[in-house]
C-alpha positions, 0 to 999 in steps of 0.5 A: 500500499503506498504511504499517504501523508495528509494535510487537513486544511480548512476550519474547526471541523478539522481544528476542533481540539478546543471543543472536545472536552478532553477528548482527542480532536480530529487530527489526533483521531486521524493519526490513531487511525492511520496505517503504519507509515502514513501521517497526518498534519493540520494546517486548518484553523478554527474560525477561518474562511475561504479566503484564509485558504491561501495563507494556510497553503504556506503551512502544507508539509512538502512531503503531503500526498493528499489535501482534505479541505473542509471550509465555508461554514464560517463564511455561511455564519457571517450570513445568518443576519440574512435569515431575519429577512426570511423570518419577516416574509422574504423568500429564502431563494431570493435573500441568498441569491447574491450571496451564494454566487459570491460563495461559489466564485470564492470557492471556485477560486480557492479550489483553482489555487489549491490544485495548481499545488499538484496534490490530489485534493478532496473536499467537504460538504457542510454539515446540515444537522447542527443543533442550533438553539435559535429557532430561526436558525433551526428553521432555515439553516438546513435549506440554506446550507443545503443550497450552499453545498449544492454549489460545493458539489457543483465546483467538485464536479467542474474540478473533478474532485471527491467529495466527502459528504459531511451533510450526510455523515454528521447527522446525530445530535451527538455528532456535535460538540456540547461547548459549540453546536458548530463544532464536531464532537469526538463522536463526530470526529470518528465519523469524519476520520472514518469518511476521510480514511474511506475517500482515501482508500 
């Protein structure tokens, strides 16, 4: 089996160490699960957005054979104020039309820059089953995130990239941190690691 050296890029989906209450974060879970001779490195930074991936590329180890990216959730969190317009009667499709186009453009440019490195890239969707406490987020966030995931999937098809469907993997309330519901718990992290390894194999 060819040895792989994996670099995790993105946000707190992979940089969740501070949210798992003493349990291992995703990077440590991945390292423990890797076959002998494989390695994993974390360039992901809690709080980062699509625009920050360019800076993260400077931290990619030179021996990296595979990149896995999970990014975009924080970009969407910056748009949550728009849901107020939906609760006041505006149509969701109209409210998010412009942000959707801007998101896809930024995401596509990010992927294009990453692919110039010549390293295989796999990307993740944004999970939709987040146990938000805010009623408006509970009501409208899943469909909103789903619309942005559709753009991620379209970019994956455009660039011929494999996708790890976090929206289909993290579906249990226990998959999310009790410290912050938008971060993966240790249980969610284990599912994410299994999906990464499956995609790599």
